N, C-alpha and C positions, 0 to 999 in steps of 0.2 A: 334602519330610518334613525333619523340625523336625531341625536340625542338632545339638541340644544328645544326642539320642539315638543320633545318629549321628555321634560327632565326626570331624575329619579324619584319617586317617595318620599318627603322626609320621613322618615321610620320611628320618630320620636313624638310623645303625646306629653304636651306641659300643660297643666291645668285642671285635666280631667280625668274622673278615675279609669282604671285598666282591670281586664282580667284574659284569662286564658294564655296565650300564646304572647300577651304583652305584658304581662304579670310576671313576676323575678323575685325569687327568692323566700323569706317568712317562713321556713319550711316548719322550722321548731316554732315559731306560735301556733301554724296549721295544725299542726299536730296535737299541739296541747289543746285546740281548739276542738278538735274534733275526737281526740281520743284519751285526754286527761284525764285524770280522776276527778275534777270540781266540775260541778255542772253551772256553776258561778260564776264568768271570764271578764274581768277589765282590762282591757287594751290600754293601756297609757301612751298617747302617741304626744308629739307638737304638732301644730297645724299643716298642712300641709305635705304631712310624712307618710301619709296612706292609709289611714286609716279607713277612707270608705273603698279604697282600691282591696283589702284586705277583708273585708264583709262581702264585698260582690264577689270577690275569688270562692271564698268558702261555699257562697249561693251555689258559683257555678260548677265546684266538685261536687259539691252534693246533689245536684241536678243529673250530671253526667256520671254519676256512679253506680252500679247495679250493684252493692252490698252494702252500700248506708244505712243504719237505722232511724237516720233522720229526714226528715223532710224540711227545709229552711224556708224563713220568712225575714225579708231584710223591712225593716222599720226604720225610717228617718224623723226623728223627732223635732227636728228644726221647725222653728217657727210653731210648735203647739202651744205652749204658753200658757194653757190650764186645763183641767181633766176634760172639757170638751175638746180642744184641739186637740189631745193625745187619742180622745177616740175616732177622732176625723183621721188624724195621720194612719194609725193603724188600719182604719176601713180604705184607706187608700191602699195601704200597700197589699191587701190582700186583694182589693182591685186588680192591682197592677198584675200580682202573681197567677198566671194562668197554672203555672205548676203544682204550687200549693193547695189552690182552688180543685186541679184534677185527684192529687192527689188523697186530701181527705174530703170529697164531695163533697164541699161547703161555699158555699155563695154570699154574696154580700147581703144579700135579703134576710139571710139568716142573725144577721150582727147588728143592722146600723140602727137598730131603735133601742141596743144596749149601752151602759155606761162603760168606760174604757175599762175597770177590772175585770168586770164579770163576761166583756165580750173577751177578751185574752183567756179567761179560763176556760168560754166556749171553745175558744181555738185548742187547746190544750185536750177538753175532754175529746173534740171530734180527730184530733190529730190519733191520739193513741187507741178512740175505737177505730180507726183505719188501718192498724197495725205500725203505726211509727214513732218516733220519740220528734219532740218539735224543736229545732235549733234555730232560736230565737235572733234573730242579729239586728241589735240594735245602737244606730247611727245617731250623732251628736247628743251624746246622752248630758249634756249640760244642760240641757233643756228643762231637766228635770229639777233642777235647783231654781229655776223661774216658777213649776208647776206648784213644787212643794211649798212656796212661799204664798202662794195665792190658795193650794187646797191641798193643804199636809197631808191630809187624811188618806187621798187617792195614792198617794205612795206606800204608804203602810197595806193596802189592799194590793196593791202591783207586786209589792214584795213577797206578800202569800203565795199568789198565784206564782210567780220564776223561782221559789225555792222549793218546786214541791217534784226538789230529787230528781230522778234520771227521766221523769215524763217532758220534762222541758231540761234544754243546755240554753244558758243565755249568753249571749258575747256582746258586753256592750263597748263601744270605742269612745274616748272621749281625751280632751287634755288634764293637766293638773287639775283645772276645776274642779272637777266633779267631788275630789276629798273635800268642799267645802261643806256637801250635802249632808253629811252626818252635825256638822257645827250648825248649819243653819236651819235643818228641820229637823227639830227633836221628835225621834219616833216612839210609839209607848212598848213598844218590844224590842227586838234587836234592832242594832243602825242598819239603814238601809244598804249600807256596803257592804254588811255582815256577809263572807263567803265572797266576795268581789277582790277582798284583800287577801294577800299580796296583790298588786296587779302586776300584767304580763308588759314589762315594755316594749314598744315598738321603734326598735333602731334604724340610725342611717343604714341603707345596704353594704353587704361586707367588699371590699375591696373585689374580690373576685367577681361580683355580683355586679359592681360599678362595671368593671371591662366586658364584663358579659352585654351588657346593655349598649355600650359604645361602641362594640363591635360591629354595631347595627351602621355607624355611618362611614365606616373605613376612614377613621382617621389617623391622621401617625400615633406610634406609640408614646413618643413624648407628650405629643397635644393630652392624649388620652391620661398620661398619669397626672399634668398638671391640672386637667377637670376636677378629676379625683380631687385631690389637694385643696383646690379653691372653694370646691364644692362641700366640703367636707362628707360627700358620698349621698346628700341629702335628697331623696327621688324630685320633687320638686325641682329643685335650684339644678340639679343633674340634668334632668329632663328638659330642663328650660334653658340653659347652655347647651347642650348636646344639638337642642334644636336650631337654635340661633347660628351655632356654629355650622351646622349643616348647611345651613344658608349662605351663610358668607368665609367660609373658609378661612377665617383671618382672627385669631384665637387673642389675640392682644386688645384686636378692636372688640370684638365681642363683649371680652370681659369688662373694659373700660362701660361698654354700653351698658351694661347690665348693672356692674356697681353704681352707675349714676340713675338707674331705672327708678321714678316714683311708683311705678306700682311694686316692686321689691321692696321698697322703704315702707311703703304702706303696709305691708306684710311682714316684715321684720317688727315693725311697729306693735300692730295687733298682737303677733304673737308673742312678744314680749310681755305685753301686759296680762299673760295669761298668768304669769309665772309671782310665785309670791314675790313679797318687797326685800326680805334675805335673799331668796336667789339675785334679784335684781342686782341688786348692791354688790353680790358675788361676780358676776360676771361683768360689771360696772369697773370692777378695782380691776380684775385680767384683763380687762380692754386698757386699760388707761397704763398699767404694764406692761403688757403683752404676753409676757408668763408672770405666774406666780406658785411658790409652792404651798403647802397647806400651812406651814408655820409663817411665812409671809402672810397669807389672807388672815388666819386666826389674829395677828397684832393688829394689820391695818383693820379689822372688824369690829376688833375688842371681842372675839369670841374663844372661848374654849376650843383647842383643837379637836377633841372630839364631837364637837357640834356640827362640824365641817362635815364631818363623813355621809350622813347619809344625802345632803344637798351637794358634792359631790358625784357622790355617785347616782342619783337620780339626774343631773343637768349633765352629766357624758353618754350615760343610758341614753338620752333623748336628743345627744348630740350636737350641743349647748358648747362642750367641754371637749377637749380632747387630751390624752396623756403626753405630757412632753419632758422623760427624762424623771426627774423626782418633783415636777411639775404639773404646771394645767396651762392650756391656753385654749382660745376659743376655737370651738370647734370648725367654724370655715372661712374662709377669708371674705365672701363676701359681707357674713354677718359682721364679722370685725370691723370690718369700715365702715357698716351702719351705726355700731354700736358706740366707736370712736368718736366718730362726728357728735352721736347724741352726748356723751362723754364731756365732751371740748366744750359743746354750747350749754352744758349745764352748769359748767364749773368758771366759764368764760366771765370776766369780770363787767359788772354795766358800765 
């Protein structure tokens, strides 16, 4: 049959979560979530780095496993806003999960009149009574910052439920913004993130994982290596560039179009805003010069070198920075192009 009439399907998925055969890597993070010693895990990742995909893959693996002690429940907090909103999103999560309701013999009618903390406690009790442990997969956990400002008491009640040892294992995903919760929302007992810290970093894909993904496109070996370098193996950027390259087969043109894409610029702007002011200053200084050693950054930012150890580590784990000999450069070419334009615009004389 004429291939022009039936072109091959684009194998890349840009902008939505993946699981199963479309999910790659993250083996250590999945092992930590399912088999690690901690019962409270914060997976820290930048935007579009694959946090939702990780939770959906955990849910998928628990669902298909015959040996797991867990029954999984995916809970998306986006848009919750307050305690009532949390209850509504949790109720929707139960309603959407046939596997959870089947495993626990629990229905929406058993929960719909309950406040969120009592609802969650009921979920845990019924899960344990059914012979399981609850794997609670909490997405967009930054929403708890908003909830805490409107009803700080609800966070204390939620924390009491999710800290019940082996009965419930909680995996939350969020950007760095979640760290503010223990400053913004004073708790009567332990801080909310007690037990969740240190976080588990969700890093860019490894080179081998990136090559495995790009192999689906039948690209030339040289193009594969350039795509990995230009994207810094950031999953969203990697999938997006590969998807467009699959259609165009012109890498130079695809890179130019992507670098000028307003959607990408907006993505970088929103992502950059989730960082602390000092982190933004550090990245802007690297963008201004192209490469900086720790000593050079310390002088430029008027800080002791030891004060840079933590931000340099965190920013490199999240993919914003990459080691370059004895110095640092920005993590990928697309982000570097965007940040250099921003730095130039800010410093340009009026």
